[in-house]
NUVO-563175 format. One record per residue: residue number from 1; residue in three letters; z, x, y of N, C-alpha, C, O, CB in turn. Coordinates in Angstrom, 2 decimals. Glycine has a CB too. Layout:
<atoms>
ATOM tikol vexti     n_Z     n_X     n_Y    ca_Z    ca_X    ca_Y     c_Z     c_X     c_Y     o_Z     o_X     o_Y    cb_Z    cb_X    cb_Y
ATOM   NUM   ALA       Z       X       Y       Z       X       Y       Z       X       Y       Z       X       Y       Z       X       Y
...
</atoms>
This chain:
<atoms>
ATOM tikol vexti     n_Z     n_X     n_Y    ca_Z    ca_X    ca_Y     c_Z     c_X     c_Y     o_Z     o_X     o_Y    cb_Z    cb_X    cb_Y
ATOM     1   MET   -0.05    0.79   -1.13    0.04    0.03    0.06   -0.02    0.87    1.26    0.49    1.99    1.33    1.24   -0.76    0.08
ATOM     2   SER   -0.70    0.27    2.23   -0.68    1.07    3.37    0.46    0.55    4.34    0.93   -0.59    4.38   -2.07    1.07    4.03
ATOM     3   ARG    0.76    1.56    5.07    1.98    1.31    6.04    1.36    0.93    7.42    0.42    1.50    7.98    2.99    2.72    6.21
ATOM     4   PHE    2.06   -0.14    7.86    1.59   -0.45    9.32    2.52    0.17   10.28    3.75    0.17   10.19    1.52   -2.03    9.63
ATOM     5   LYS    1.78    0.71   11.24    2.55    1.36   12.30    2.89    0.48   13.37    2.06   -0.31   13.82    1.85    2.46   12.85
ATOM     6   GLN    4.09    0.57   13.81    4.47   -0.31   14.93    3.95    0.23   16.21    4.16    1.38   16.58    5.97   -0.48   15.02
ATOM     7   LYS    3.23   -0.73   16.93    2.64   -0.40   18.13    3.51    0.01   19.24    4.55   -0.58   19.51    1.90   -1.42   18.53
ATOM     8   GLU    3.09    0.97   19.84    3.99    1.41   21.02    3.90    0.38   22.20    2.85   -0.21   22.46    3.55    2.89   21.56
ATOM     9   LYS    4.91    0.24   22.81    4.82   -0.61   24.05    3.97    0.15   25.07    4.14    1.33   25.38    6.28   -0.96   24.67
ATOM    10   ARG    3.02   -0.70   25.57    2.03   -0.07   26.57    2.62   -0.62   27.99    3.07   -1.76   28.15    0.32   -0.58   26.28
ATOM    11   THR    2.56    0.28   28.88    3.00   -0.18   30.28    1.59   -0.23   31.06    0.62    0.48   30.80    4.20    0.93   31.06
ATOM    12   VAL    1.69   -1.13   31.98    0.60   -1.29   32.98    0.75   -0.20   34.05    1.80   -0.13   34.69    0.63   -2.72   33.64
ATOM    13   PRO   -0.28    0.66   34.26   -0.20    1.73   35.27   -0.14    1.10   36.63   -0.80    0.09   36.89   -1.39    2.71   35.18
ATOM    14   GLN    0.67    1.73   37.52    0.81    1.36   38.96   -0.57    1.56   39.63   -1.33    2.48   39.32    1.95    2.26   39.70
ATOM    15   PRO   -0.86    0.58   40.63   -2.07    0.96   41.41   -1.89    2.15   42.45   -0.81    2.27   43.02   -2.55   -0.28   42.18
ATOM    16   PRO   -2.79    2.91   42.66   -2.59    4.04   43.56   -2.19    3.61   44.98   -2.92    2.82   45.58   -3.86    4.87   43.61
ATOM    17   SER   -1.13    4.08   45.50   -0.69    3.65   46.75   -1.06    4.61   47.89   -0.72    4.35   49.04    0.74    3.44   46.70
ATOM    18   GLY   -1.74    5.69   47.60   -2.08    6.65   48.57   -2.82    6.14   49.70   -2.49    6.51   50.83   -2.80    7.67   47.99
ATOM    19   SER   -3.87    5.25   49.51   -4.75    4.74   50.62   -4.12    3.50   51.31   -4.68    2.99   52.28   -6.18    4.36   50.05
ATOM    20   LEU   -2.96    3.02   50.81   -2.28    1.88   51.38   -1.95    2.13   52.79   -2.13    1.25   53.62   -1.08    1.54   50.63
ATOM    21   SER   -1.49    3.18   53.07   -1.07    3.53   54.63   -2.42    3.52   55.45   -2.39    3.04   56.58   -0.27    5.14   54.80
ATOM    22   ASP   -3.54    4.01   54.96   -4.75    3.97   55.64   -5.15    2.65   55.95   -5.57    2.42   57.08   -5.73    4.59   54.94
ATOM    23   ILE   -5.08    1.70   55.04   -5.42    0.30   55.16   -4.47   -0.41   56.16   -4.90   -1.31   56.88   -5.37   -0.38   53.77
ATOM    24   VAL   -3.21   -0.01   56.20   -2.27   -0.71   57.16   -2.56   -0.18   58.56   -2.48   -0.94   59.52   -0.71   -0.47   56.78
ATOM    25   PHE   -2.89    1.06   58.72   -3.25    1.62   59.96   -4.52    1.02   60.51   -4.61    0.77   61.71   -3.39    3.06   59.84
ATOM    26   MET   -5.51    0.78   59.67   -6.72    0.23   60.12   -6.57   -1.20   60.63   -7.18   -1.59   61.63   -7.70    0.29   59.04
ATOM    27   LEU   -5.69   -2.02   59.88   -5.52   -3.36   60.34   -4.67   -3.37   61.70   -4.97   -4.16   62.60   -4.83   -4.20   59.19
ATOM    28   LEU   -3.59   -2.47   61.82   -2.91   -2.38   63.01   -3.83   -1.95   64.24   -3.64   -2.42   65.36   -1.80   -1.43   62.81
ATOM    29   PHE   -4.75   -1.12   64.00   -5.71   -0.66   65.12   -6.52   -1.87   65.40   -6.67   -2.22   66.57   -6.69    0.64   64.70
ATOM    30   PHE   -7.10   -2.64   64.31   -7.94   -3.61   64.72   -7.29   -4.60   65.54   -7.90   -5.03   66.52   -8.54   -4.17   63.66
ATOM    31   PHE   -5.98   -5.08   65.23   -5.27   -6.10   66.01   -4.94   -5.56   67.51   -4.90   -6.33   68.47   -3.91   -6.48   65.22
ATOM    32   MET   -4.73   -4.26   67.60   -4.44   -3.72   68.85   -5.73   -3.78   69.68   -5.62   -4.11   70.86   -3.87   -2.29   68.72
ATOM    33   VAL   -6.79   -3.54   69.25   -8.07   -3.58   69.89   -8.52   -5.00   70.39   -8.96   -5.23   71.51   -9.06   -3.04   68.95
ATOM    34   THR   -8.36   -5.88   69.41   -8.88   -7.24   69.75   -7.84   -8.20   70.51   -8.21   -9.27   71.00   -9.33   -7.93   68.42
ATOM    35   THR   -6.69   -7.80   70.55   -5.71   -8.63   71.21   -5.76   -8.44   72.81   -5.79   -7.34   73.36   -4.28   -8.27   70.64
ATOM    36   THR   -5.78   -9.65   73.47   -5.76   -9.46   74.87   -4.40   -9.94   75.39   -3.80  -10.91   74.91   -6.93  -10.19   75.53
ATOM    37   MET   -3.96   -9.21   76.39   -2.63   -9.43   76.94   -2.82  -10.38   78.18   -3.84  -10.39   78.86   -1.92   -8.03   77.36
ATOM    38   ARG   -1.78  -11.14   78.37   -1.78  -12.03   79.64   -1.87  -11.09   80.80   -1.27  -10.02   80.87   -0.43  -12.99   79.78
ATOM    39   GLU   -2.73  -11.61   81.78   -2.82  -10.73   82.94   -1.76  -11.11   83.97   -1.22  -10.22   84.65   -4.23  -10.79   83.57
ATOM    40   SER   -1.45  -12.31   84.10   -0.36  -12.69   85.15    0.72  -13.69   84.45    0.46  -14.38   83.47   -1.09  -13.47   86.52
ATOM    41   ASP    1.83  -13.67   85.03    2.80  -14.63   84.68    2.74  -15.79   85.57    2.48  -15.64   86.77    4.12  -14.06   84.68
ATOM    42   SER    3.00  -17.02   85.01    2.93  -18.17   85.88    4.33  -18.22   86.57    5.38  -18.05   85.95    2.57  -19.52   85.06
ATOM    43   LYS    4.26  -18.47   87.92    5.48  -18.72   88.67    5.52  -20.13   89.13    6.48  -20.53   89.80    5.60  -17.79   89.85
ATOM    44   VAL    4.54  -20.90   88.81    4.66  -22.34   89.25    4.74  -23.18   88.05    4.26  -22.78   86.99    3.45  -22.81   90.14
ATOM    45   GLN    5.32  -24.33   88.14    5.33  -25.37   86.98    4.16  -26.25   87.14    3.97  -26.89   88.18    6.67  -26.27   86.94
ATOM    46   VAL    3.35  -26.27   86.07    2.12  -27.12   86.17    2.08  -28.06   84.94    2.04  -27.64   83.79    0.78  -26.20   86.23
ATOM    47   ARG    2.10  -29.30   85.26    1.80  -30.32   84.26    0.36  -30.82   84.69    0.09  -31.41   85.74    2.95  -31.53   84.22
ATOM    48   LEU   -0.45  -30.51   83.74   -1.90  -30.78   84.02   -2.17  -32.24   83.95   -1.57  -32.97   83.17   -2.83  -30.05   83.03
ATOM    49   PRO   -3.12  -32.66   84.80   -3.51  -34.14   84.77   -4.38  -34.44   83.55   -4.95  -33.54   82.94   -4.32  -34.54   86.10
ATOM    50   GLU   -4.45  -35.71   83.20   -5.32  -36.06   82.10   -6.75  -36.30   82.54   -7.06  -36.77   83.63   -4.81  -37.26   81.40
ATOM    51   ALA   -7.60  -35.90   81.54   -9.09  -36.20   81.78   -9.74  -36.87   80.59   -9.41  -36.66   79.42   -9.87  -34.89   82.09
ATOM    52   SER  -10.69  -37.69   81.00  -11.36  -38.41   79.88  -12.41  -37.45   79.10  -12.64  -37.59   77.90  -12.14  -39.72   80.49
ATOM    53   GLU  -12.95  -36.55   79.84  -13.91  -35.56   79.20  -13.51  -34.15   79.59  -13.20  -33.88   80.76  -15.42  -35.82   79.65
ATOM    54   VAL  -13.50  -33.28   78.65  -12.94  -32.00   78.72  -14.08  -31.02   78.19  -14.57  -31.20   77.08  -11.58  -31.93   77.87
ATOM    55   ALA  -14.44  -30.06   78.94  -15.35  -28.95   78.46  -14.66  -27.74   78.43  -13.75  -27.58   79.24  -16.55  -28.77   79.29
ATOM    56   LYS  -14.97  -26.82   77.60  -14.31  -25.55   77.40  -15.07  -24.56   78.18  -16.29  -24.56   78.28  -14.21  -25.15   75.91
ATOM    57   LEU  -14.24  -23.68   78.75  -14.83  -22.63   79.56  -15.50  -21.49   78.75  -14.81  -20.90   77.92  -13.77  -22.05   80.45
ATOM    58   GLU  -16.74  -21.16   78.92  -17.42  -20.26   77.95  -17.05  -18.85   78.10  -16.82  -18.26   77.05  -18.89  -20.37   78.08
ATOM    59   ARG  -16.94  -18.22   79.18  -16.51  -16.92   79.42  -15.42  -16.84   80.32  -15.56  -17.01   81.53  -17.53  -16.14   79.88
ATOM    60   LYS  -14.29  -16.59   79.75  -13.07  -16.50   80.59  -12.98  -15.32   81.46  -12.27  -15.32   82.46  -11.90  -16.53   79.76
ATOM    61   ASP  -13.70  -14.27   81.06  -13.62  -13.03   81.94  -14.35  -13.21   83.20  -14.16  -12.34   84.05  -14.19  -11.82   81.24
ATOM    62   LEU  -15.15  -14.19   83.46  -15.86  -14.45   84.70  -15.10  -15.54   85.58  -15.60  -16.10   86.56  -17.33  -14.92   84.35
ATOM    63   ALA  -13.93  -15.72   85.13  -13.18  -16.82   85.97  -12.02  -16.17   86.74  -11.31  -15.28   86.27  -12.56  -18.03   85.00
ATOM    64   ALA  -11.89  -16.71   88.00  -10.78  -16.34   88.80   -9.82  -17.54   88.81  -10.28  -18.66   89.04  -11.24  -15.93   90.21
ATOM    65   TYR   -8.53  -17.38   88.59   -7.68  -18.44   88.48   -6.76  -18.63   89.65   -6.19  -17.66   90.15   -6.96  -18.32   87.32
ATOM    66   ILE   -6.58  -19.93   90.12   -5.68  -20.26   91.26   -4.79  -21.36   90.64   -5.24  -22.44   90.28   -6.50  -20.78   92.65
ATOM    67   ASN   -3.42  -21.00   90.54   -2.49  -21.91   90.20   -1.74  -22.57   91.41   -1.27  -21.92   92.35   -1.59  -21.27   89.31
ATOM    68   ILE   -1.69  -23.97   91.28   -0.91  -24.68   92.41    0.02  -25.48   91.81   -0.32  -26.19   90.86   -1.74  -25.54   93.34
ATOM    69   GLY    1.26  -25.48   92.27    2.41  -26.33   91.87    3.69  -25.92   92.38    3.78  -25.03   93.22    2.53  -26.40   90.45
ATOM    70   THR    4.81  -26.59   91.85    6.03  -26.28   92.48    6.65  -24.92   91.82    6.48  -24.70   90.63    7.00  -27.54   92.33
ATOM    71   PRO    7.28  -24.12   92.55    7.89  -22.79   91.98    8.77  -23.19   90.81    9.24  -24.33   90.68    8.81  -21.93   93.12
ATOM    72   MET    8.98  -22.12   89.92    9.80  -22.26   88.81   11.25  -22.55   89.30   11.49  -22.36   90.49    9.71  -21.02   87.94
ATOM    73   ARG   12.21  -22.97   88.49   13.50  -23.31   88.98   14.28  -22.03   89.46   15.12  -22.10   90.37   14.27  -24.06   87.88
ATOM    74   SER   13.98  -20.92   88.84   14.66  -19.63   89.32   14.18  -19.17   90.65   14.83  -18.39   91.36   14.43  -18.48   88.34
ATOM    75   LEU   12.95  -19.70   90.98   12.24  -19.15   92.37   12.46  -20.33   93.49   12.10  -20.11   94.65   10.41  -18.83   92.14
ATOM    76   GLN   13.00  -21.46   93.15   13.10  -22.50   94.09   14.07  -22.19   95.27   13.84  -22.59   96.41   13.52  -23.71   93.39
ATOM    77   ALA   15.10  -21.50   94.93   16.13  -21.14   96.08   15.39  -20.22   97.20   15.73  -20.25   98.38   17.49  -20.26   95.42
ATOM    78   GLN   14.36  -19.41   96.70   13.68  -18.50   97.59   12.50  -19.12   98.16   12.18  -18.83   99.31   13.31  -17.25   96.91
ATOM    79   TYR   11.78  -19.97   97.44   10.37  -20.55   97.94   10.44  -22.00   98.21    9.48  -22.57   98.73    9.19  -20.33   96.87
ATOM    80   GLY   11.53  -22.64   97.87   11.59  -24.17   97.96   11.00  -24.90   96.90   10.61  -24.34   95.88   10.94  -24.66   99.13
ATOM    81   THR   10.91  -26.36   97.14   10.27  -27.16   96.09    8.90  -27.71   96.34    8.32  -28.48   95.58   11.11  -28.24   95.78
ATOM    82   ASP    8.43  -27.25   97.50    7.06  -27.73   97.83    5.99  -27.00   97.04    6.25  -25.90   96.55    6.79  -27.56   99.32
ATOM    83   SER    4.83  -27.54   96.89    3.78  -26.86   95.99    3.32  -25.66   96.79    3.12  -25.65   98.00    2.48  -27.86   95.60
ATOM    84   ARG    3.20  -24.65   95.96    2.72  -23.28   96.36    1.50  -22.91   95.72    1.20  -23.45   94.65    3.71  -22.23   96.08
ATOM    85   ILE    0.66  -21.92   96.33   -0.49  -21.31   95.64   -0.08  -20.07   95.13    0.63  -19.34   95.82   -1.67  -21.12   96.49
ATOM    86   GLN   -0.49  -19.71   93.87   -0.19  -18.45   93.15   -1.53  -17.85   92.80   -2.36  -18.42   92.08    0.73  -18.68   91.85
ATOM    87   LEU   -1.69  -16.67   93.35   -2.97  -15.87   93.05   -2.45  -14.61   92.36   -1.66  -13.85   92.93   -3.88  -15.50   94.43
ATOM    88   ASN   -2.92  -14.41   91.09   -2.35  -13.31   90.26   -0.83  -13.47   90.06   -0.35  -14.45   89.51   -2.64  -11.95   90.91
ATOM    89   ASP   -0.11  -12.47   90.54    1.40  -12.69   90.29    2.20  -12.90   91.42    3.40  -12.62   91.40    2.00  -11.59   89.61
ATOM    90   SER    1.52  -13.46   92.58    2.43  -13.59   93.85    1.97  -14.80   94.51    0.81  -15.19   94.35    2.34  -12.31   94.89
ATOM    91   PHE    2.79  -15.41   95.22    2.53  -16.58   96.01    1.69  -16.26   97.31    2.10  -15.33   98.00    3.87  -17.23   96.38
ATOM    92   LYS    0.70  -16.86   97.66   -0.19  -16.55   98.86   -0.32  -17.82   99.60    0.04  -18.92   99.16   -1.64  -15.96   98.45
ATOM    93   THR   -0.91  -17.59  100.83   -1.37  -18.80  101.67   -2.83  -18.95  101.46   -3.50  -18.13  100.83   -1.06  -18.65  103.25
ATOM    94   VAL   -3.36  -20.13  102.08   -4.73  -20.44  101.87   -5.62  -19.34  102.54   -6.73  -19.06  102.08   -5.04  -21.86  102.43
ATOM    95   ASP   -5.10  -18.75  103.59   -5.92  -17.78  104.30   -6.16  -16.48  103.49   -7.10  -15.72  103.75   -5.26  -17.45  105.61
ATOM    96   GLU   -5.30  -16.28  102.55   -5.45  -15.12  101.68   -6.42  -15.27  100.45   -6.58  -14.33   99.66   -4.10  -14.76  101.19
ATOM    97   ILE   -7.05  -16.45  100.31   -7.80  -16.83   99.22   -9.18  -15.99   99.37   -9.77  -15.56   98.38   -7.98  -18.44   99.19
ATOM    98   ARG   -9.60  -15.80  100.56  -10.91  -15.03  100.64  -10.79  -13.59  100.18  -11.72  -13.08   99.55  -11.44  -15.04  102.10
ATOM    99   ASP   -9.66  -12.89  100.48   -9.48  -11.54  100.07   -9.38  -11.53   98.50   -9.92  -10.62   97.87   -8.20  -10.92  100.77
ATOM   100   PHE   -8.73  -12.50   97.89   -8.56  -12.65   96.45   -9.90  -12.89   95.79  -10.19  -12.27   94.76   -7.59  -13.81   96.12
ATOM   101   ILE  -10.73  -13.73   96.33  -12.06  -13.89   95.68  -12.94  -12.70   95.85  -13.76  -12.40   94.98  -12.78  -15.08   96.22
ATOM   102   ALA  -12.76  -11.98   97.01  -13.55  -10.76   97.21  -13.08   -9.61   96.20  -13.89   -8.87   95.63  -13.39  -10.28   98.73
ATOM   103   ALA  -11.80   -9.55   96.04  -11.38   -8.55   95.08  -11.79   -8.88   93.59  -12.03   -7.98   92.79   -9.87   -8.40   95.18
ATOM   104   GLU  -11.86  -10.18   93.27  -12.21  -10.60   91.82  -13.73  -10.44   91.78  -14.17  -10.17   90.67  -11.73  -12.21   91.44
ATOM   105   ARG  -14.58  -10.54   92.73  -15.93  -10.31   92.78  -16.22   -8.76   92.59  -17.07   -8.35   91.80  -16.46  -10.85   94.10
ATOM   106   ASP  -15.50   -7.99   93.32  -15.56   -6.46   93.24  -15.24   -5.95   91.95  -15.77   -4.90   91.58  -14.62   -5.80   94.20
ATOM   107   ALA  -14.40   -6.61   91.15  -14.04   -6.26   89.76  -15.06   -6.44   88.77  -15.11   -5.76   87.74  -12.93   -7.00   89.33
ATOM   108   MET  -15.91   -7.39   89.07  -17.09   -7.76   88.09  -18.29   -6.87   88.37  -18.49   -6.26   89.42  -17.55   -9.33   88.26
ATOM   109   SER  -19.06   -6.88   87.27  -20.35   -6.13   87.32  -21.32   -6.89   88.27  -21.15   -8.09   88.51  -21.00   -5.99   85.85
ATOM   110   GLU  -22.36   -6.15   88.83  -23.28   -6.79   89.82  -23.97   -8.02   89.15  -24.21   -9.04   89.80  -24.38   -5.74   90.33
ATOM   111   ALA  -24.28   -7.88   87.83  -24.99   -9.02   87.10  -24.20  -10.25   87.01  -24.71  -11.35   87.19  -25.36   -8.62   85.71
ATOM   112   ASP  -22.91  -10.07   86.72  -21.99  -11.16   86.43  -21.53  -11.88   87.71  -21.02  -12.98   87.54  -20.79  -10.62   85.68
ATOM   113   ARG  -21.62  -11.47   88.84  -21.11  -11.98   90.06  -21.64  -13.30   90.37  -20.94  -14.12   90.97  -21.39  -11.09   91.13
ATOM   114   SER  -22.77  -13.54   90.00  -23.40  -14.94   90.23  -22.88  -16.01   89.33  -22.97  -17.21   89.60  -24.93  -14.88   90.04
ATOM   115   TYR  -22.34  -15.54   88.22  -21.80  -16.53   87.21  -20.32  -16.75   87.39  -19.74  -17.47   86.57  -22.06  -16.05   85.74
ATOM   116   MET  -19.65  -16.19   88.37  -18.23  -16.25   88.60  -17.84  -17.82   88.80  -18.49  -18.55   89.55  -17.84  -15.33   89.91
ATOM   117   ASN  -16.78  -18.24   88.12  -16.24  -19.50   88.28  -14.74  -19.29   88.95  -14.08  -18.26   88.82  -16.22  -20.26   86.85
ATOM   118   VAL  -14.36  -20.36   89.63  -13.00  -20.32   90.27  -12.37  -21.49   89.50  -12.90  -22.60   89.51  -12.97  -20.51   92.00
ATOM   119   VAL  -11.27  -21.26   88.84  -10.54  -22.25   88.00   -9.26  -22.66   88.76   -8.36  -21.87   89.02  -10.17  -21.64   86.56
ATOM   120   ILE   -9.26  -23.92   89.08   -7.99  -24.41   89.86   -7.11  -25.15   88.80   -7.52  -26.16   88.22   -8.38  -25.46   91.18
ATOM   121   LYS   -5.97  -24.63   88.58   -5.00  -25.15   87.62   -3.85  -25.73   88.58   -2.99  -25.01   89.08   -4.46  -23.93   86.53
ATOM   122   ALA   -3.92  -26.92   88.75   -2.98  -27.63   89.70   -2.12  -28.71   88.96   -2.56  -29.39   88.03   -3.81  -28.33   90.88
ATOM   123   ASP   -0.92  -28.80   89.44   -0.04  -29.79   88.85   -0.52  -31.29   89.30   -1.07  -31.50   90.38    1.48  -29.48   89.32
ATOM   124   GLU   -0.27  -32.21   88.41   -0.68  -33.53   88.65   -0.20  -34.26   89.81   -0.79  -35.24   90.28   -0.39  -34.23   87.62
ATOM   125   ASN    1.01  -33.71   90.32    1.73  -34.32   91.52    1.40  -33.48   92.76    1.98  -33.77   93.80    3.32  -34.37   91.30
ATOM   126   THR    0.56  -32.52   92.72    0.28  -31.76   93.96   -0.47  -32.62   94.85   -1.34  -33.39   94.43   -0.48  -30.47   93.70
ATOM   127   ARG   -0.16  -32.51   96.14   -0.80  -33.31   97.20   -2.31  -32.85   97.27   -2.60  -31.66   97.13   -0.04  -33.10   98.64
ATOM   128   MET   -3.22  -33.78   97.47   -4.63  -33.46   97.52   -5.05  -32.72   98.73   -6.14  -32.15   98.77   -5.42  -34.67   97.42
ATOM   129   GLY   -4.12  -32.71   99.84   -4.39  -31.99  100.96   -4.48  -30.41  100.63   -5.38  -29.69  101.06   -3.33  -32.32  101.99
ATOM   130   ILE   -3.47  -30.00   99.84   -3.48  -28.48   99.51   -4.72  -28.11   98.69   -5.29  -27.04   98.90   -2.17  -28.05   98.66
ATOM   131   ILE   -5.15  -28.99   97.75   -6.40  -28.77   96.99   -7.48  -28.79   97.92   -8.33  -27.91   97.81   -6.64  -29.80   95.91
ATOM   132   THR   -7.57  -29.67   98.85   -8.75  -29.75   99.77   -8.75  -28.48  100.58   -9.81  -27.89  100.76   -8.71  -31.03  100.72
ATOM   133   ASP   -7.63  -28.05  101.06   -7.71  -26.78  101.89   -8.21  -25.63  100.98   -9.02  -24.83  101.43   -6.25  -26.38  102.54
ATOM   134   VAL   -7.74  -25.52   99.67   -8.26  -24.48   98.95   -9.74  -24.55   98.61  -10.42  -23.53   98.47   -7.51  -24.36   97.80
ATOM   135   LYS  -10.21  -25.73   98.49  -11.63  -25.94   98.30  -12.48  -25.57   99.47  -13.61  -25.09   99.30  -11.88  -27.32   97.96
ATOM   136   GLN  -11.96  -25.79  100.69  -12.65  -25.53  102.03  -12.59  -24.08  102.06  -13.62  -23.54  102.46  -11.95  -26.23  103.37
ATOM   137   GLU  -11.61  -23.33  101.74  -11.67  -21.91  101.98  -12.51  -21.24  100.91  -13.11  -20.19  101.15  -10.26  -21.32  102.02
ATOM   138   LEU  -12.56  -21.82   99.75  -13.50  -21.38   98.66  -14.97  -21.48   99.16  -15.79  -20.57   99.01  -13.31  -22.29   97.34
ATOM   139   ARG  -15.24  -22.69   99.77  -16.55  -22.90  100.31  -16.94  -21.85  101.45  -18.10  -21.45  101.51  -16.62  -24.34  100.84
ATOM   140   LYS  -16.00  -21.41  102.32  -16.22  -20.52  103.30  -16.57  -19.11  102.76  -17.31  -18.39  103.43  -15.07  -20.51  104.14
ATOM   141   CYS  -16.07  -18.70  101.55  -16.36  -17.49  100.94  -17.45  -17.54   99.82  -17.61  -16.61   99.04  -15.13  -16.97  100.42
ATOM   142   SER  -18.12  -18.58   99.79  -19.27  -18.89   98.87  -18.97  -18.91   97.44  -19.78  -18.53   96.59  -20.33  -17.94   99.05
ATOM   143   ALA  -17.77  -19.37   97.15  -17.22  -19.50   95.75  -17.45  -20.98   95.40  -16.53  -21.79   95.49  -15.60  -19.08   95.65
ATOM   144   LEU  -18.64  -21.33   95.03  -19.03  -22.80   94.86  -18.86  -23.39   93.56  -18.90  -24.61   93.39  -20.39  -23.01   95.19
ATOM   145   LYS  -18.66  -22.45   92.55  -18.51  -23.09   91.09  -16.99  -23.20   90.86  -16.27  -22.23   90.64  -19.23  -22.11   89.83
ATOM   146   ILE  -16.58  -24.42   90.94  -15.12  -24.77   90.83  -14.95  -25.52   89.63  -15.74  -26.43   89.38  -14.58  -25.58   92.01
ATOM   147   MET  -13.96  -25.22   88.80  -13.57  -25.94   87.62  -12.04  -26.27   87.69  -11.24  -25.49   88.23  -13.91  -25.10   86.34
ATOM   148   TYR  -11.67  -27.43   87.15  -10.31  -27.83   87.22   -9.73  -27.81   85.77  -10.41  -28.26   84.84  -10.19  -29.24   87.89
ATOM   149   THR   -8.64  -27.35   85.59   -7.90  -27.38   84.22   -7.29  -28.65   84.06   -6.66  -29.11   85.00   -6.80  -26.29   84.07
ATOM   150   ALA   -7.40  -29.33   82.94   -6.97  -30.56   82.54   -6.66  -30.69   81.19   -7.15  -29.88   80.41   -7.83  -31.45   82.86
ATOM   151   ARG   -5.83  -31.69   80.70   -5.51  -31.90   79.32   -6.33  -33.06   78.90   -6.70  -33.90   79.72   -3.99  -32.13   79.08
ATOM   152   LYS   -6.61  -33.15   77.69   -7.45  -34.24   77.04   -6.55  -35.54   77.03   -5.48  -35.49   76.41   -7.94  -33.81   75.47
ATOM   153   GLY   -6.89  -36.56   77.62   -6.19  -37.81   77.67   -6.45  -38.55   76.45   -7.34  -38.20   75.67   -6.57  -38.61   78.84
ATOM   154   GLY   -5.70  -39.58   76.24   -5.90  -40.44   75.08   -7.17  -41.29   75.15   -7.84  -41.38   76.18   -4.72  -41.33   74.91
ATOM   155   ASP   -7.48  -41.91   74.00   -8.78  -42.53   74.01   -8.47  -43.90   74.68   -7.50  -44.59   74.36   -9.46  -42.64   72.50
ATOM   156   GLN   -9.35  -44.22   75.62   -9.23  -45.49   76.40  -10.30  -46.53   76.12  -10.28  -47.61   76.71   -9.26  -45.17   77.86
</atoms>
């Protein structure tokens, strides 16, 4: 009779982990390159008005943002509770909008300047007089492409 040998227990070999760190660093580098950081912090409270039709902005890099609303609670002691205009990271007056638009245009390439949009993000309770003043100042500096930020309203 023949003898049966007992089979040795086989172990599954571990996958090589030498290239694992390379993969992790490639993923880290990818996310670092593709992530965009917020350019400015909002210093005004904005509750967007409702709109029946909303279109998405195609190229956000060609947009200059003007925020209009009441200052945050932490800034109300200094700036009051009336609506204020925020350009980039600071409060400005209507007269300073021309300089802001000129600086935004200078930051763009020559070919993209004609495609520049001005996006007004205003609180729904902001007085229309402030928005009209802003629009008049934008008209004076030939920034005629204006978009308003709104939230999608319910089906009516």
